C-alpha positions as CSV (number, residue, x, y, z in Angstrom):
1,X,18.8,-67.3,75.9
2,X,20.3,-65.0,78.6
3,X,21.9,-65.8,82.0
4,X,20.1,-64.4,85.0
5,X,21.3,-64.0,88.6
6,X,18.5,-64.1,91.1
7,X,19.4,-62.9,94.6
8,X,17.2,-64.5,97.2
9,X,15.5,-67.9,97.4
10,X,12.2,-66.9,99.1
11,X,8.9,-67.4,97.4
12,X,9.2,-64.5,94.9
13,X,12.8,-65.4,94.0
14,X,12.0,-69.0,93.4
15,X,8.9,-68.2,91.4
16,X,11.1,-65.8,89.2
17,X,13.7,-68.5,88.8
18,X,11.0,-71.0,87.7
19,X,9.6,-68.6,85.1
20,X,13.1,-67.9,83.7
21,X,13.9,-71.6,83.4
22,X,10.6,-72.4,81.8
23,X,11.3,-69.6,79.2
24,X,14.6,-71.3,78.4
25,X,17.0,-69.0,80.2
26,X,20.0,-70.0,82.3
27,X,19.5,-69.1,86.0
28,X,21.7,-69.0,89.1
29,X,20.0,-68.3,92.5
30,X,22.1,-67.0,95.4
31,X,20.7,-67.2,98.9
32,X,22.4,-65.8,102.0
33,X,20.8,-68.3,104.4
34,X,22.6,-71.7,104.9
35,X,19.5,-73.6,103.7
36,X,15.8,-73.1,102.7
37,X,14.1,-70.3,104.6
38,X,11.0,-72.2,105.9
39,X,10.1,-69.8,108.8
40,X,6.5,-68.6,108.8
41,X,3.0,-70.0,109.1
42,X,0.7,-70.2,106.1
43,X,0.0,-68.0,103.1
44,X,-3.1,-67.5,100.9
45,X,-2.8,-67.7,97.2
46,X,-5.7,-66.0,95.5
47,X,-7.2,-67.4,92.3
48,X,-5.5,-65.1,89.7
49,X,-2.1,-65.7,91.3
50,X,-2.7,-69.4,91.6
51,X,-3.2,-69.4,87.8
52,X,0.3,-67.9,87.5
53,X,1.7,-70.7,89.7
54,X,-0.1,-73.2,87.5
55,X,1.8,-71.9,84.5
56,X,5.0,-72.3,86.5
57,X,4.2,-75.9,87.2
58,X,3.2,-75.4,90.8
59,X,-0.2,-76.4,92.2
60,X,-0.6,-75.4,95.9
61,X,-4.0,-77.1,96.0
62,X,-2.2,-80.5,96.1
63,X,-0.8,-79.6,99.6
64,X,-3.0,-76.8,100.9
65,X,-6.7,-76.1,101.6
66,X,-8.8,-74.7,98.8
67,X,-10.9,-71.8,100.0
68,X,-14.5,-71.2,98.8
69,X,-15.7,-68.5,101.3
70,X,-14.2,-65.6,103.2
71,X,-16.2,-64.4,106.2
72,X,-16.2,-61.2,108.2
73,X,-17.3,-61.9,111.7
74,X,-17.8,-59.9,114.9
75,X,-16.2,-60.9,118.2
76,X,-19.6,-62.5,119.2
77,X,-19.4,-64.7,116.1
78,X,-22.1,-63.0,114.0
79,X,-21.3,-63.1,110.3
80,X,-21.7,-59.6,108.9
81,X,-20.2,-60.2,105.4
82,X,-19.8,-63.4,103.4
83,X,-17.5,-63.4,100.3
84,X,-18.3,-66.3,98.0
85,X,-15.2,-66.7,95.7
86,X,-17.0,-68.8,93.1
87,X,-17.1,-66.1,90.4
88,X,-13.5,-65.2,90.8
89,X,-12.4,-68.8,90.9
90,X,-14.3,-69.5,87.6
91,X,-12.8,-66.4,86.0
92,X,-9.2,-67.2,87.0
93,X,-9.5,-70.9,86.3
94,X,-8.0,-71.9,89.6
95,X,-8.9,-71.9,93.3
96,X,-7.9,-69.8,96.2
97,X,-5.6,-71.9,98.4
98,X,-4.3,-71.6,102.0
99,X,-1.0,-73.5,102.3
100,X,1.8,-73.7,104.8
101,X,4.6,-71.4,103.6
102,X,7.1,-74.3,104.0
103,X,5.0,-76.5,101.7
104,X,4.7,-73.8,99.0
105,X,8.5,-73.1,99.2
106,X,9.2,-76.8,98.8
107,X,7.1,-76.9,95.6
108,X,8.6,-73.7,94.2
109,X,12.2,-74.9,95.0
110,X,11.8,-78.3,93.3
111,X,14.4,-78.5,90.5
112,X,15.7,-75.0,91.1
113,X,19.5,-74.6,91.4
114,X,20.2,-72.6,94.6
115,X,23.6,-71.7,96.0
116,X,23.0,-71.3,99.8
117,X,25.3,-69.4,102.0
118,X,26.1,-66.9,99.2
119,X,25.6,-63.4,100.7
120,X,25.2,-60.6,98.1
121,X,27.7,-57.8,98.6
122,X,27.9,-55.7,95.4
123,X,26.9,-55.5,91.8
124,X,28.9,-53.6,89.1
125,X,28.4,-53.2,85.4
126,X,30.5,-55.6,83.3
127,X,32.4,-54.4,80.3
128,X,30.4,-56.6,78.0
129,X,27.1,-55.0,79.1
130,X,26.2,-57.6,81.7
131,X,26.7,-57.5,85.5
132,X,29.3,-58.8,87.9
133,X,28.1,-59.7,91.4
134,X,30.4,-60.2,94.4
135,X,29.4,-62.0,97.6
136,X,30.8,-61.3,101.0
137,X,33.2,-64.2,100.8
138,X,34.8,-62.7,97.7
139,X,33.3,-65.0,95.0
140,X,32.3,-63.4,91.7
141,X,29.4,-64.3,89.4
142,X,28.9,-63.0,85.9
143,X,25.5,-62.8,84.2
144,X,23.5,-60.9,81.6
145,X,21.0,-59.6,84.2
146,X,20.3,-59.3,87.9
147,X,17.0,-59.7,89.7
148,X,16.9,-58.7,93.4
149,X,14.4,-60.9,95.4
150,X,16.1,-60.5,98.7
151,X,13.2,-59.4,100.8
152,X,12.1,-56.3,102.6
153,X,15.7,-55.6,103.9
154,X,17.1,-56.0,100.4
155,X,20.7,-55.2,99.9
156,X,20.2,-55.2,96.1
157,X,17.5,-52.5,96.5
158,X,19.8,-50.4,98.7
159,X,22.5,-50.4,96.1
160,X,20.4,-50.0,93.0
161,X,17.6,-47.5,93.9
162,X,17.0,-46.6,97.5
163,X,18.9,-47.3,100.7
164,X,16.2,-46.0,103.0
165,X,15.1,-48.8,105.3
166,X,11.5,-50.0,105.3
167,X,9.6,-48.2,107.9
168,X,7.4,-49.7,110.6
169,X,3.7,-49.1,110.4
170,X,2.8,-49.3,114.1
171,X,1.3,-52.8,113.9
172,X,2.6,-56.3,114.2
173,X,1.1,-59.8,113.8
174,X,1.4,-62.8,116.1
175,X,0.9,-65.8,113.9
176,X,1.4,-69.5,113.7
177,X,0.4,-72.9,112.3
178,X,-0.7,-75.8,114.4
179,X,-2.6,-79.1,114.2
180,X,-6.3,-78.0,113.9
181,X,-8.2,-78.2,117.1
182,X,-11.5,-77.6,115.2
183,X,-12.7,-78.3,111.7
184,X,-12.8,-75.2,109.5
185,X,-13.3,-76.8,106.0
186,X,-13.0,-74.5,103.0
187,X,-13.8,-71.3,104.9
188,X,-11.6,-68.5,106.2
189,X,-12.7,-65.8,108.6
190,X,-11.6,-62.4,109.8
191,X,-12.9,-61.4,113.2
192,X,-12.7,-57.8,114.2
193,X,-14.1,-54.7,115.9
194,X,-12.8,-51.2,115.9
195,X,-9.7,-51.9,118.0
196,X,-8.9,-55.6,117.4
197,X,-8.5,-58.0,114.5
198,X,-7.7,-61.7,114.2
199,X,-8.2,-64.4,111.7
200,X,-8.0,-68.2,111.0
201,X,-8.1,-70.6,108.1
202,X,-7.5,-74.2,107.4
203,X,-4.1,-74.7,105.7
204,X,-4.1,-78.3,104.5
205,X,-2.5,-81.4,106.1
206,X,-4.7,-81.1,109.1
207,X,-3.3,-77.7,110.1
208,X,-4.9,-74.4,111.0
209,X,-3.2,-71.0,110.5
210,X,-4.1,-68.1,112.6
211,X,-3.1,-64.5,113.2
212,X,-3.6,-61.7,115.8
213,X,-2.8,-58.1,114.9
214,X,-1.7,-55.8,117.7
215,X,-0.3,-52.2,117.9
216,X,3.5,-52.3,118.0
217,X,6.0,-49.5,118.5
218,X,9.4,-49.4,116.8
219,X,12.0,-51.1,118.9
220,X,9.4,-52.7,121.2
221,X,10.6,-56.1,122.4
222,X,8.5,-59.3,121.8
223,X,6.4,-60.3,124.7
224,X,7.9,-62.9,127.0
225,X,4.5,-64.6,127.3
226,X,2.5,-63.8,124.2
227,X,-0.2,-66.3,124.7
228,X,-1.3,-64.8,128.0
229,X,-1.2,-61.3,126.5
230,X,-3.3,-62.4,123.5
231,X,-5.8,-64.0,125.9
232,X,-6.2,-60.6,127.6
233,X,-6.9,-58.8,124.4
234,X,-9.0,-61.5,122.6
235,X,-10.4,-63.5,125.5
236,X,-14.0,-62.4,124.8
237,X,-14.0,-63.6,121.2
238,X,-16.2,-66.6,120.4
239,X,-15.5,-69.8,118.5
240,X,-13.0,-70.8,117.4
241,X,-10.7,-68.4,119.3
242,X,-11.0,-70.0,122.8
243,X,-10.3,-73.4,121.2
244,X,-7.2,-72.0,119.5
245,X,-5.9,-70.5,122.7
246,X,-6.4,-73.9,124.5
247,X,-4.3,-75.6,121.8
248,X,-1.5,-73.0,121.7
249,X,1.7,-72.6,123.5
250,X,4.0,-69.6,123.5
251,X,6.4,-71.5,121.3
252,X,3.7,-71.7,118.6
253,X,3.6,-67.9,118.2
254,X,5.9,-65.9,115.9
255,X,6.0,-62.1,115.8
256,X,6.1,-60.2,112.6
257,X,6.3,-56.4,112.9
258,X,4.7,-54.7,109.9
259,X,7.0,-52.7,107.6
260,X,6.4,-50.8,104.4
261,X,8.6,-49.5,101.6
262,X,8.3,-46.3,99.8
263,X,7.7,-47.7,96.3
264,X,10.1,-45.9,94.0
265,X,9.3,-45.1,90.4
266,X,12.3,-47.1,89.1
267,X,13.1,-50.5,90.7
268,X,16.5,-50.8,89.1
269,X,18.9,-49.6,86.5
270,X,20.5,-51.1,83.4
271,X,20.0,-54.9,83.3
272,X,18.9,-55.0,86.9
273,X,15.5,-54.9,88.6
274,X,13.6,-56.0,91.8
275,X,10.7,-58.4,92.5
276,X,8.6,-59.1,95.6
277,X,9.2,-57.4,98.9
278,X,12.5,-56.0,97.7
279,X,10.5,-53.8,95.4
280,X,7.4,-53.2,97.4
281,X,7.5,-54.5,101.0
282,X,4.1,-54.2,102.6
283,X,2.2,-55.6,105.7
284,X,0.9,-59.2,105.4
285,X,-2.7,-58.2,104.9
286,X,-4.8,-60.2,102.4
287,X,-1.5,-62.0,101.6
288,X,-0.6,-59.3,99.2
289,X,3.1,-59.6,99.8
290,X,3.2,-63.0,98.1
291,X,0.4,-62.4,95.6
292,X,2.0,-59.1,94.4
293,X,5.3,-60.9,94.0
294,X,3.6,-63.5,91.7
295,X,2.1,-60.6,89.7
296,X,5.7,-59.3,89.4
297,X,6.7,-62.7,87.9
298,X,3.9,-62.7,85.4
299,X,4.5,-59.2,84.1
300,X,8.3,-59.7,84.1
301,X,8.0,-62.9,82.0
302,X,5.8,-61.3,79.4
303,X,8.1,-58.3,79.1
304,X,11.1,-60.6,78.8
305,X,9.4,-62.6,76.0
306,X,10.4,-60.0,73.4
307,X,14.1,-59.9,74.5
308,X,16.5,-61.1,71.8
309,X,19.7,-60.4,73.6
310,X,21.5,-58.5,76.4
311,X,20.9,-55.1,74.8
312,X,17.2,-55.5,75.1
313,X,17.1,-56.1,78.8
314,X,17.1,-52.6,80.3
315,X,14.1,-51.5,78.2
316,X,12.2,-54.7,79.1
317,X,12.9,-54.1,82.8
318,X,11.8,-50.5,82.8
319,X,8.6,-51.5,81.0
320,X,8.0,-54.1,83.6
321,X,8.5,-51.6,86.4
322,X,6.1,-49.0,84.8
323,X,3.4,-51.7,84.4
324,X,3.7,-53.0,87.9
325,X,4.1,-49.8,90.0
326,X,0.5,-48.6,90.1
327,X,-1.0,-51.9,91.4
328,X,1.9,-52.4,93.8
329,X,1.2,-48.9,95.3
330,X,-2.5,-49.7,95.5
331,X,-1.8,-53.0,97.3
332,X,0.6,-51.5,99.7
333,X,-1.9,-48.7,100.7
334,X,-4.6,-51.2,101.1
335,X,-2.5,-53.5,103.2
336,X,-1.4,-50.6,105.4
337,X,-4.7,-48.9,106.0
338,X,-7.0,-52.0,106.2
339,X,-5.9,-52.8,109.7
340,X,-5.2,-49.3,111.1
341,X,-6.8,-49.5,114.5
342,X,-6.8,-45.8,115.3
343,X,-7.6,-42.6,113.4
344,X,-10.2,-42.1,110.7
345,X,-9.7,-45.4,108.9
346,X,-10.5,-47.3,112.0
347,X,-14.2,-46.5,111.4
348,X,-14.1,-49.2,108.7
349,X,-13.9,-51.7,111.6
350,X,-16.8,-50.2,113.5
351,X,-19.8,-52.4,114.1
352,X,-22.4,-49.9,112.8
353,X,-20.6,-49.7,109.5
354,X,-20.2,-53.5,109.3
355,X,-23.9,-53.9,110.1
356,X,-24.8,-51.4,107.3
357,X,-22.7,-53.2,104.7
358,X,-24.1,-56.6,105.7
359,X,-27.6,-55.4,104.8
360,X,-26.6,-54.3,101.2
361,X,-27.4,-57.4,99.1
362,X,-24.4,-58.7,97.2
363,X,-22.0,-56.0,98.5
364,X,-19.6,-58.5,100.3
365,X,-18.8,-60.7,97.3
366,X,-18.7,-57.7,95.0
367,X,-16.2,-55.8,97.2
368,X,-13.7,-58.7,97.5
369,X,-14.0,-59.7,93.9
370,X,-13.3,-56.1,92.8
371,X,-10.3,-55.9,95.1
372,X,-8.8,-59.2,93.8
373,X,-9.4,-58.1,90.2
374,X,-8.0,-54.6,90.7
375,X,-4.8,-55.9,92.3
376,X,-4.1,-58.4,89.4
377,X,-2.9,-57.7,85.9
378,X,-4.7,-61.0,84.9
379,X,-1.8,-61.8,82.7
380,X,-1.9,-65.6,83.3
381,X,-3.4,-66.3,80.0
382,X,-0.7,-64.3,78.2
383,X,1.9,-66.1,80.4
384,X,0.4,-69.5,79.5
385,X,0.8,-68.7,75.8
386,X,4.5,-67.9,76.4
387,X,5.2,-71.0,78.5
388,X,6.9,-74.0,77.0
389,X,4.8,-77.1,76.5
390,X,7.6,-79.2,78.0
391,X,9.7,-77.4,80.6
392,X,13.5,-78.1,80.7
393,X,14.4,-81.4,82.3
394,X,16.0,-79.5,85.2
395,X,12.6,-78.0,86.1
396,X,10.5,-80.4,88.0
397,X,6.8,-79.8,87.6
398,X,4.6,-80.4,90.6
399,X,1.5,-81.7,88.9
400,X,-2.0,-81.8,90.5
401,X,-3.6,-85.1,91.5
402,X,-5.2,-86.7,88.5
403,X,-3.2,-84.7,85.9
């Protein structure tokens, strides 16, 4: 057993803490915010990553909306591509789920010891081979290893590997979560043309999540009246966009400018590493920020399984980073280029191309399934074999209905 310090109590940090606790390690989580960070709308957990959560004792389908189908639709409402997730769900052994970020955070945080209001300041090597972490209030924490999960503006990353700020991509998302004005069921849809993109999905508990992507310049101020601006841009879109607009207020809309990290070859040094957005911040496209963070947890836990003591940690961390980097780079490139609304890649949004792909039998399901498989290490079976049959008493397991 080793003692781990996890910096950051977001989704990736809490998932990491759950994995470490389930493996029998001692864990301390430090979070700079005064309480749980529940900001944000909904997130999508894809089947392979939901299998990882299941191993960690978390089952988002108990609070979210399982998804069976992903549609690509034109502004007029015509479906040009329909992705049936049945094969991927069967292969992964778990559903795709849309869930309110707050609800998933609550499940992940259950039973996890978090010290809120602890702002990371510095990490230094300890004489015994471990680490010493200082917070801005002067407190010191000693541990065998450090895992930075403090998000896209990570202070741990800046100190360990790269202090270059994440750069903006020229896009932003207006998003939110409201009581559903229409019934969406187990389907999610992306509506787009060459210059516009939006989407919607049921998120469980009678809620619908939505997003509207817009060009965004660095330093640009949020719109004072975003609802009216979005109506101007998306007012000609068909059902359910008009119904969403009628149910929305300006207060329901949150702005998230897209940023992206340069993904470095090393994510740490010594007994220190990064997970989630701290390692590979990327735009929130196809929910790859969260899902790649869960992939980090699965690979990290399997690499740590061979650790017998503090001296083994650096090699295990470097192996984890080498294994993860290629897929993280691929996910980041996909998330950045998928919604580029100008330049050569914008042709992927053109109606002629969408019409062509819609006529190729089976192309839609095959494309999405290939993407989801390609972005996952599919290590959940290996992780399951490592997991304890009975997690420590301190780790509360959120069990599915009927389990």
